[in-house]
TORSE-812608 format. One line per 4 residues: number of its first residue (from 1); their letters; for each residue z, y, x of N, C-alpha, C. Coordinates in steps of 0.001 Angstrom, whole numbers, plus 500000, padded with zeros to 6 digits. Each point is the difference from the previous one (the first is absolute). Layout:
N
NUM = A = Z/Y/X/Z/Y/X/Z/Y/X | ...
***
This chain:
332
1 = MYSY = 431159/335640/956551/498863/499899/500927/498954/499044/499421 | 498741/500318/500210/498922/499196/499415/499993/498587/500574 | 499807/499043/499119/499841/498602/500427/498520/499668/499916 | 499381/499746/501141/498562/499749/500033/499630/498783/499180
5 = SISQ = 498772/500016/499491/499507/498875/499214/499885/498738/500841 | 499835/500166/501323/500081/498879/500928/500987/500386/501087 | 500506/499019/500706/501068/500264/500963/499474/500716/501242 | 500923/500620/500717/499651/500649/501260/499413/498991/500980
9 = TDLL = 500551/498794/499982/499483/498955/500895/498554/499681/499665 | 499708/499873/498708/498629/499718/499582/499059/501136/500387 | 500464/501230/499874/499175/501146/500385/499616/499920/501478 | 500960/499612/500829/499746/499910/501439/499096/498820/500339
13 = ELAP = 500112/498919/499224/499259/498775/500327/498587/499961/499423 | 499592/501042/499315/498650/500023/499443/498932/499918/501089 | 500290/500597/501151/499010/500071/501081/500736/500082/501326 | 499302/499765/501111/500638/500121/501317/500585/501395/500204
17 = LSLH = 501059/500075/500779/500620/501293/500284/499224/500767/501062 | 499164/499317/500738/499197/500652/501035/498526/499790/499681 | 499325/501079/499645/498568/499960/499687/499269/500877/501002 | 499085/499405/500715/499325/500703/501096/499011/501027/499447
21 = NRRS = 500108/501214/500506/499039/501055/499662/499010/500110/501153 | 498748/499663/499747/498985/499984/501048/499312/501349/500192 | 500370/500974/499195/499367/501309/500109/500736/500858/501020 | 499242/500781/500782/500620/500933/500940/500242/501365/499346
25 = KRYH = 499267/500276/498917/500178/501247/499252/500237/499664/498533 | 500640/500931/499302/500286/499765/498580/498712/499958/499191 | 500074/499212/498960/498878/499858/499078/500207/500951/498821 | 499005/500832/499731/500120/501000/498949/499333/499585/498695
29 = GDNL = 499444/498809/499954/499357/499561/498770/498648/500627/499772 | 499466/500675/501020/498786/500782/499800/498729/499171/500127 | 500090/498756/500470/498767/499214/500113/499671/499249/498702 | 500884/500087/499025/499714/499416/498690/499609/501091/499007
33 = AISM = 499321/501018/500527/499450/501069/499164/498498/499790/499877 | 499428/500542/498932/498579/499852/499736/499418/501368/499650 | 498753/500204/500336/499364/501294/499742/499689/500159/498517 | 500112/501227/499535/499608/500309/498622/498544/499613/499748
37 = IAFV = 499193/500002/501045/498572/499684/499855/499800/498553/499544 | 501009/499147/500224/499890/498601/499575/499972/499853/498482 | 500429/501040/499296/500027/499964/498544/498745/500654/499433 | 499543/499498/498876/498860/500630/499330/500449/501345/499445
41 = ESDR = 499043/500833/499664/500299/501383/499619/500963/500094/498820 | 499823/499147/498990/500886/500076/498827/501441/499659/500369 | 500199/499056/500918/501356/499672/500445/500593/501111/500849 | 499176/500626/500841/500501/501125/500797/500490/501117/499080
45 = AIIV = 499296/500220/498904/500410/501045/499051/501350/499668/499369 | 500225/498727/499680/501296/499586/499435/501111/500202/501031 | 499729/499632/501249/501000/500146/501059/500390/501468/500163 | 499014/500876/500044/500273/501431/500150/500761/500529/498783
49 = ELYE = 499606/499575/498806/500706/500417/498788/501464/499570/500040 | 500240/498757/500403/501369/499489/500095/500795/500761/501040 | 499414/500215/501162/500707/500696/501080/500380/501417/499577 | 499074/500707/499382/500270/501379/499578/501055/500033/498888
53 = FLRD = 499955/499024/499095/501024/499919/498956/501382/499794/500619 | 500113/499042/500922/501296/499721/500627/500486/501187/500824 | 499089/500668/500685/500391/501169/500798/500525/501123/499105 | 499336/500230/498857/500464/501031/499068/501342/499617/499381
57 = LLNL = 500144/498720/499669/501263/499537/499428/501132/500140/501006 | 499740/499645/501258/501029/500117/501025/500442/501447/500161 | 499073/500931/499948/500353/501419/500122/500968/500420/498900 | 499795/499500/498789/500904/500325/498900/501354/499314/500163
61 = LNKE = 499975/498740/500420/501238/499240/500141/500826/500468/501188 | 499358/500631/500975/500665/500403/501241/500676/501358/499893 | 499787/500696/498891/500562/501340/499853/501439/499937/499498 | 500826/500949/500499/501350/500122/499471/499905/500524/498567
65 = GRDE = 500894/499553/499148/499935/500408/498608/498712/499533/499362 | 499769/498691/500057/498751/499423/499518/499684/500445/498566 | 498764/500381/499801/499533/500392/498675/499606/498724/499248 | 500941/499454/499234/499767/498724/499335/498839/500065/499020
69 = ARIM = 499836/501162/499353/498912/500126/499025/498638/499866/500683 | 499838/500633/501158/498722/499909/500726/499774/498583/500524 | 501073/499376/500469/499879/498626/500504/499573/499065/498879 | 500673/500103/498857/499692/499098/498902/498636/500288/499399
73 = EMLR = 499512/501239/500102/498648/500301/499553/498981/499265/500872 | 500261/499930/501317/499121/499234/500885/499993/498518/499657 | 501145/499519/499482/500200/498567/499823/499812/499525/498559 | 499667/500914/499087/499883/499576/498598/498874/498965/499873
77 = PGKI = 500198/499027/499106/499071/498869/499912/498533/500391/499867 | 499691/500930/499121/498605/500364/499794/499330/500566/501231 | 500807/500572/500905/499446/500604/501207/499890/499009/501143 | 500977/499099/500121/500035/499115/501167/499307/498671/499762
81 = EPLI = 499838/499592/498744/499405/498679/499735/498586/499842/500563 | 499131/501018/499923/498674/499834/500616/500068/499714/501498 | 500947/500654/500703/500159/499742/501427/500487/498578/500235 | 500974/499553/499221/500511/498628/500146/498882/498991/499772
85 = DNVR = 499177/500235/498976/498882/499096/499732/499020/499962/501167 | 499729/501170/500594/499086/500055/501149/500570/499251/501197 | 501305/500180/500239/500646/499355/501151/499955/498478/499847 | 500139/499506/498788/499951/498548/499780/498648/499415/500390
89 = ELGT = 498955/500804/499917/498655/499535/500354/499616/500356/501433 | 500889/500726/500692/499696/500472/501355/499644/498845/500929 | 498878/500132/500692/499591/499024/500998/499119/498884/499483 | 499930/499846/498681/499219/498890/499431/498530/500095/500404
93 = RSYK = 499414/501184/499816/498582/500171/500343/499787/499936/501518 | 500939/500547/500758/499860/499987/501456/500054/498581/500540 | 500915/499196/499476/500129/498621/500476/498788/499168/499605 | 499430/500313/498829/498784/499293/499583/498855/500319/500950
97 = ADPH = 499954/501257/500475/498943/500405/500928/500231/499436/501398 | 501282/499871/500402/500321/499506/501342/501343/499278/499942 | 500001/498680/499768/501250/499240/499867/500708/499797/501334 | 500515/501071/500563/500662/499966/501295/501507/499806/499795
101 = PLLA = 500659/499105/500756/501431/499752/499805/500870/501241/500140 | 499710/500869/500983/500820/501194/500175/499838/500946/498817 | 498805/500066/499444/499780/500822/498810/500838/499469/498839 | 500027/498680/499839/500785/499403/498918/501492/500271/500189
105 = KTTH = 500506/499860/501227/501424/500227/500263/500362/501463/499817 | 499114/500892/500448/500256/501432/499844/500036/500367/498527 | 499021/499519/499245/499954/500284/498569/501258/499488/499303 | 500454/498819/500403/501233/499428/499435/501159/500966/500181
109 = DLRG = 500148/500580/501188/501120/500897/500270/499814/501362/499348 | 498758/500452/499864/499756/501278/499325/500335/499905/498514 | 499698/498864/499394/500285/499823/498576/501450/499598/499756 | 500647/499428/501046/501385/499567/499867/500926/500990/500678
113 = GGLT = 500525/499603/501171/500860/500909/500763/501033/500682/499127 | 500134/501310/500193/500941/500761/499186/499515/500255/498588 | 498715/499754/499739/499451/500292/498669/500543/499067/498928 | 500190/498727/500339/500471/499047/498993/501337/500454/499408
117 = PLFG = 501029/500245/500818/501245/500508/499402/499866/501424/499479 | 499154/500826/500636/499829/501382/499543/499466/500035/498578 | 498940/499250/499729/499433/499982/498656/500999/499411/498996 | 500785/499010/500441/501032/499448/499125/501048/501032/499636
121 = LIEY = 500432/500793/501004/501026/501014/499742/499450/501170/499196 | 498721/500304/500166/499376/501051/499181/500047/499592/498526 | 499695/498743/499730/500090/499507/498618/501431/500098/499492 | 500940/499662/500848/501419/500076/499665/500402/501443/499690
125 = ANLD = 499526/500950/500834/500320/501417/499799/499412/500520/498696 | 498787/499560/499659/499370/500447/498760/500699/499440/498768 | 500616/498843/500135/500699/499400/498869/501390/500611/499803 | 500748/500138/501096/501410/500392/499908/500320/501372/500581
129 = GPTP = 498999/500653/500588/500233/501309/500595/500453/499887/501442 | 499767/501047/500792/500363/499962/501419/501494/500224/500216 | 500545/499343/500974/501376/500234/500460/499931/500401/501465 | 501030/500622/500544/499973/500348/501431/499736/498800/500895
133 = ALLT = 500613/498853/499685/499798/498801/500828/498558/499513/499894 | 499433/500058/498799/498628/499552/499807/499028/500916/500740 | 500232/501298/499948/499133/500948/500697/500082/499800/501514 | 501186/499668/500495/500144/499725/501431/499212/498751/500384
137 = SLFF = 500069/498964/499168/499212/498789/500266/498506/500304/499972 | 499558/500816/499045/498599/500389/499936/499586/500744/501259 | 500893/500838/500524/499706/500738/501235/499747/499031/501157 | 500899/499055/500204/499853/499066/501121/498743/499149/499846
141 = LTRD = 499745/499506/498787/498827/499153/499772/498708/500771/500242 | 499970/501252/499538/498806/500838/500187/499780/500294/501475 | 501059/500397/500685/499903/500299/501440/499559/498775/500782 | 500575/498846/499653/499667/498777/500728/498547/499605/499799
145 = HLKI = 499517/500115/498769/498626/499553/499784/498996/500942/500674 | 500328/501255/500089/499138/500912/500767/499927/499551/501460 | 501135/499612/500576/500015/499513/501384/499233/498687/500130 | 500154/499127/499002/499271/498734/500019/498500/500261/499985
149 = MRNA = 499561/500940/499180/498577/500318/499923/499487/500537/501335 | 500806/500852/500645/499575/500551/501304/500059/498932/501080 | 500943/499061/499886/500055/498889/500944/498767/499125/499868 | 499535/499807/498766/498953/499023/499726/498588/500553/500105
153 = LLGL = 499841/501324/499873/498665/500571/499837/499683/501055/501057 | 498917/499782/500711/499482/500986/500943/498987/500871/499266 | 500142/501316/500178/499063/500906/499353/500491/500526/498667 | 501196/499601/499582/500558/500517/498749/500633/501368/500220
157 = DDAA = 500938/500084/500942/500670/501261/500333/500371/499900/501472 | 498990/500165/500855/500200/499748/501426/500966/500976/500649 | 500058/501239/499478/500944/500978/500560/501439/499536/499764 | 500290/499548/498778/501347/499508/499692/500280/498707/500754
161 = RTRD = 498967/499156/500154/500186/498748/500725/500320/500262/501468 | 499382/501014/500574/500302/500378/501383/501448/500438/500125 | 500480/500754/499014/501417/500399/500008/500898/498777/499845 | 499551/499031/499187/500793/498782/499801/500120/499176/501283
165 = LEIK = 499076/500197/500941/500044/499266/501261/500869/500675/501061 | 500479/501206/499726/500874/500684/500951/501339/499279/500077 | 500601/500005/501183/501272/499309/500192/501080/500621/499117 | 500580/499162/499162/501088/500411/499115/500788/498745/499645
169 = LHST = 501208/499886/500543/500779/498779/499797/500433/499847/498544 | 499916/498769/499517/500460/499650/498661/501051/498901/500146 | 501155/500185/499379/501066/499000/500096/500099/499198/498703 | 500794/498936/500052/500228/499188/498804/500732/500787/498918
173 = DLIV = 500632/501119/500369/500659/500838/498993/499002/500443/498929 | 498749/500224/500403/498978/500439/499047/499687/498903/498991 | 500048/498747/500443/499757/498878/499086/501148/499893/499001 | 501229/500122/500496/501169/499937/499117/499954/501154/498999
177 = EKWD = 499699/501201/500493/499997/501186/499144/499041/499867/498826 | 498797/499514/500280/498996/499988/498934/500021/498729/499159 | 500608/498903/500500/499916/498735/499292/501295/499547/499336 | 501157/500276/500602/501225/499402/499490/500315/500504/498586
181 = GTLL = 500071/499059/499076/500333/500335/498620/498844/500502/499167 | 498804/500068/500585/498877/500582/499269/499466/499044/498949 | 499472/500580/498914/499334/499237/498959/498601/499690/500484 | 499670/498700/500052/498718/499584/500569/498886/499930/498975
185 = NSGK = 500301/499497/498825/498945/499749/499037/500631/499864/498625 | 499390/500606/499014/500549/499920/498650/499271/498984/499142 | 498941/499379/500518/499187/499087/499208/500761/498762/499536 | 500978/499525/500795/500792/498824/499637/501452/500396/499752
189 = GEIR = 500212/501218/499554/501354/500508/499881/500407/500656/501306 | 501226/500410/500096/500458/500700/501199/500177/499022/501151 | 499279/500251/501073/500115/499221/501226/500386/500968/501110 | 501117/499759/500611/500469/500908/501049/500093/499280/501337
193 = LAVH = 499849/500792/501041/500074/499468/501362/501337/500384/500614 | 500684/499021/500552/501234/500247/500745/499698/499810/501486 | 500199/501051/500798/499692/499950/501430/501301/499894/500781 | 500026/499088/500961/501199/499747/500799/499606/500125/501469
197 = CPES = 500491/501052/500633/499618/500295/501386/501255/500390/500777 | 500584/499065/500749/501270/500275/500664/499914/500946/501189 | 498799/500179/500539/499876/500817/501217/498699/500794/499968 | 500117/501300/500261/498819/500861/500013/499306/499920/501362
201 = VDIS = 498676/499743/499971/499204/499986/501231/498671/500684/499715 | 499349/500473/501062/498667/500583/499866/498972/498880/499934 | 499128/500060/498992/499087/498896/499725/498530/500418/500053 | 499753/501287/500150/498625/500481/500056/499970/501294/500795
205 = ECCV = 498895/500218/500746/499926/501221/500792/498992/501011/499467 | 499350/499696/498870/499117/500984/499375/499768/499607/498547 | 499453/500937/499221/499816/499766/498569/498959/498922/499702 | 498965/499883/500831/499005/498961/499765/500626/498620/500175
209 = EFGA = 500864/499857/500999/500695/498718/500176/500916/499725/498812 | 500703/501023/499525/500867/499816/498853/499181/499671/498756 | 498755/500527/499950/499095/499645/498913/499656/498518/500027 | 499872/499430/501202/499761/498558/500113/501198/499216/499464
213 = LDRI = 501206/500449/500337/501203/499354/499475/500058/500116/498478 | 499606/501162/499485/499965/500164/498550/499027/499028/499355 | 498850/499797/500626/499030/499055/499430/500595/498593/499960 | 500764/499635/501031/500672/498699/500001/501025/499924/498867
217 = LYNL = 500888/500993/499951/501102/499962/499040/499512/500054/498557 | 499020/500840/499733/499507/500077/498624/499317/498707/499582 | 499279/499364/500899/499405/498712/499663/501079/498981/499644 | 501081/499964/500770/501074/499054/499735/500745/500339/498714
221 = LNNA = 500275/501285/499792/500770/500406/498831/499201/499855/498711 | 498723/500359/500044/499170/499831/498806/499884/498532/499626 | 499894/499146/501012/499959/498558/499761/501321/499518/499398 | 501109/500501/500551/501320/499590/499502/500202/500421/498546
225 = CRHT = 499523/501199/499659/500163/500486/498625/499244/499134/498997 | 498857/499462/500417/499222/499158/499082/500714/498685/499712 | 500850/499553/500930/500557/498650/499875/501512/499950/499832 | 500675/501137/500044/501459/499957/499975/500534/499447/498685
229 = AQGV = 501084/499256/500101/500651/499439/498821/501298/500736/499690 | 500240/501094/500712/501197/500787/499724/499697/501473/500240 | 500965/500863/499720/499761/501438/500052/500254/500648/501345 | 500399/499212/501014/500275/500569/501320/499300/499174/501068
233 = IDLV = 499326/500683/500915/499374/499379/501172/500725/500537/501227 | 500316/499118/500934/500739/500407/501202/499076/500127/501198 | 500170/501087/500740/499319/500191/501283/501066/500177/501068 | 500018/499081/500953/500964/500048/501107/499229/500276/501278
237 = LFPV = 500435/500980/500779/499359/500258/501287/501058/500223/501059 | 499782/499332/501137/501002/500066/501060/499342/499706/501339 | 500510/500622/501073/499490/499676/501331/500344/498556/500352 | 499016/499267/500492/500245/498617/500418/500864/500023/501253
241 = PDKG = 501094/499270/500008/500933/500076/501133/499545/499195/501213 | 498805/500330/500511/499549/499346/501231/500389/500877/501185 | 499772/499508/501194/500415/500739/501193/499231/501305/500152 | 498739/499977/499561/499215/501220/500117/500312/501012/498920
245 = GGNL = 500469/499501/498838/500336/500897/498907/498813/500783/499487 | 498787/499373/500069/498813/500787/499753/499337/499866/498657 | 500496/499133/499100/499286/499775/498750/500906/500156/498785 | 499414/500517/498930/500709/500112/498733/499460/498930/499064
249 = RFVL = 500904/499278/499352/499603/498975/499032/500154/500564/498583 | 498919/499931/499234/500000/500372/498589/500010/498708/499194 | 500929/499872/499057/500074/498808/499163/500082/500429/498541 | 499042/499549/499205/499984/500296/498570/500420/498740/499259
253 = VNAL = 501002/500117/499128/500556/498850/499281/499836/500240/498506 | 499353/499060/499332/499634/500191/498606/500244/498719/499214 | 500708/500091/498883/500243/498831/499156/498727/499594/499273 | 499699/498715/499993/498777/499485/499394/500261/499362/498637
257 = AAAD = 499013/500111/499129/500026/499207/498769/499801/498541/500371 | 500504/499106/499173/499944/498561/500307/498563/499516/500182 | 499070/500525/499189/498602/499569/500103/499383/500425/501325 | 500305/501234/500444/499480/500472/501279/500565/499178/501151
261 = EAHL = 501298/499703/499932/500615/499207/501069/499394/498599/500041 | 499793/499396/498838/499424/498648/499955/498603/499990/500592 | 499223/501039/499711/498654/500079/500569/500060/500125/501516 | 500867/500882/500497/500057/500260/501434/500548/498808/500784
265 = RNVD = 500778/499147/499353/500515/498808/500675/498857/499067/500418 | 498854/500160/499353/498853/499142/500298/498921/500721/500795 | 500369/501135/500594/499042/500816/500747/500441/500095/501456 | 499045/499959/500922/500282/500321/501401/500217/501500/500063
269 = LGTL = 501251/500423/500128/500324/501419/499873/499303/500859/501049 | 499701/499438/501150/499301/500775/501031/498626/500450/499557 | 499379/499247/499083/498657/500360/499546/500008/501205/499076 | 501172/500431/499536/500058/501188/499146/499529/501250/500735
273 = FDAG = 499999/499942/501331/499543/501147/500793/498497/499955/500262 | 499327/498967/499485/498554/499924/500138/499335/500840/498917 | 498933/500707/500350/499273/500800/499015/499462/499111/498894 | 500194/500424/498759/499472/499262/498866/500933/498963/499433
277 = VSTT = 501181/499796/500629/500968/499031/499488/501066/500756/499220 | 500141/499686/498726/500944/500716/499153/500281/499185/498754 | 501141/500276/499369/500292/499374/498712/499515/500856/498842 | 499958/501338/500200/499617/500882/498890/499040/501112/500411
281 = GSGY = 500003/500426/501250/499222/501161/500394/498757/499646/500803 | 499570/500966/500825/498776/499810/500789/500238/499156/501241 | 501264/499945/500462/500290/499279/501228/499824/500838/501255 | 499719/501295/499838/499815/500850/501171/501318/500620/500482
285 = GLSV = 500969/500167/499102/501222/500708/500360/500724/499405/501190 | 500312/498697/499950/500749/499386/501091/499138/499831/501243 | 498685/499882/499843/499140/499921/501185/499992/501330/500746 | 500076/501113/499260/500123/501323/500626/501302/500079/500788
289 = VAEF = 501086/499502/499411/501308/500000/500674/499903/499252/501325 | 499470/498789/499971/499923/499186/501214/499111/500653/501050 | 498923/500633/499567/499083/500629/500952/500649/501186/500696 | 500722/500816/499245/500701/501129/500617/501047/499510/501006
293 = VANA = 500774/499002/499624/501051/499498/500882/499393/499374/501252 | 498927/499233/499836/499333/499399/501162/499548/501077/500971 | 499435/501088/499488/499557/501099/500852/501173/500719/500665 | 501104/500146/499270/501162/500713/500546/500564/499295/501225
297 = FGVG = 499882/498655/500034/500547/499228/501113/498920/499473/500944 | 498737/500264/499671/498914/499569/500869/499869/498499/500112 | 500266/499278/498906/499950/498535/500066/498611/499447/499704 | 499057/500869/499681/498606/499568/499931/499456/499687/498631
301 = SSDG = 500816/499450/499096/499476/499631/498693/501146/499888/499006 | 499643/500059/498716/500997/499803/498953/500608/498606/500087 | 499160/498999/500299/500508/498631/500149/501032/499929/501122 | 499753/500744/501097/500953/500025/501097/501318/500640/499601
305 = AVAG = 499924/501039/499172/501219/500660/499537/500819/499067/499115 | 499318/499236/499151/500697/499054/499125/500577/498845/500824 | 499204/499452/500907/500457/498868/500823/501196/500389/500865 | 500001/501233/500511/501102/500456/500847/501181/500540/499231
309 = KYVG = 499920/499994/498677/501051/500480/499100/500277/501493/500156 | 498988/500744/500431/500093/501453/499944/500027/500449/498540 | 499420/499161/499149/499979/500223/498557/500091/498631/499346 | 500633/499909/498844/500128/498685/499390/500615/500032/498614
313 = VTLR = 500009/498839/499380/500531/499818/498641/500800/498708/499961 | 501089/499992/499230/500718/498769/499720/500598/500104/498604 | 500455/498869/499467/500686/499963/498712/501442/499593/500238 | 500932/500741/499403/501430/499692/500145/500684/500103/498649
317 = EGKF = 500353/498875/499408/500811/499957/498775/499462/500936/498920 | 498723/499819/499683/499411/500802/498943/499569/501389/500414 | 500078/500284/501298/499608/501308/500514/498729/499873/500844 | 499120/500968/499846/498819/500135/500851/500395/500949/501119
321 = VIWF = 500007/499510/501224/500453/500778/501154/498807/500216/500936 | 499613/501248/500173/498857/500306/500853/500442/501012/501045 | 499542/499816/501229/500438/500878/501071/498840/500400/500902 | 500226/501106/500709/499095/500399/501077/500805/500801/501008
325 = HWPI = 499412/500200/501167/500644/500757/501066/499155/501201/500385 | 500670/501001/500560/499303/501169/500522/500742/500469/501254 | 499279/500353/501062/500683/500426/501235/500789/501291/499794 | 501214/500015/500494/500807/501227/500005/499472/500935/501081
329 = VSHD = 500035/501300/499716/499539/500981/500985/500940/500008/501190 | 499453/499821/501192/500806/500023/501219/500220/501439/500448 | 501218/500296/500458/500301/501342/500506/500201/499991/501508 | 499518/498909/500651/500118/499910/501462/499072/501013/500681
***
């Protein structure tokens, strides 16, 4: 049986067992979307190009008896590198024209999200060839980033977004299925995610809400991949054993290099959720996480979510431990 990187007691003591949800209805993550009109024309063209590429790739990956030759033709370096270069510049001109915080956070997730590991695995596939497991990972990453794009952007594919808002329960089984044992990133060698979920519960009631959860998880996982000091990252999720039984706790545990740990020992860890605070990146990733969680519980602000321990960070024996909560779907 798996021995967690931190004890069960520590997992429970990270935050209160009873966290008040002030919302009367579930939060679908739809208020952190931005209109395509907010982007300048050249950025809108990149977004559409990316969306159409991912949609075409998903169609190939979703077929039984996958045609590996056609898939790899889509992914060959000479064909995909121009798109990757465009995506790296996505949002730069738009933000210069209108430096709006939501535009910056949206651009961060459009360029990151499932794309960061997807582009890493594409490079891996081009070097060593596709395997069934790698193609399955590419399928999940492609599907997820399409949902993230529809979650984040109004006017991109409104018909599909409307379908994503239809009631459709999503359980934690879907997180285990797509994440447990998956290769996250090949840039620092093989980094795999181990998911530990003792109990299956429904965690989302529609695809747009699940897209919000994906934006949270990808921000945390991409951050973990940049800083991990070992080849395995642990994700533990479990219902908090409070009387209401209404919240799921997600805990990501990642071994740190000594230099990263020494730096963080001198940092107010709560400030990591502030926009613009980062050791290596833009500082938007964790602020997006806190904002989504604050909205899910109706606590009013990211600072309120951090203060109430709805989301948080701690250091334990060389491990970076970050957590957040999400309301379990009620069947009452």
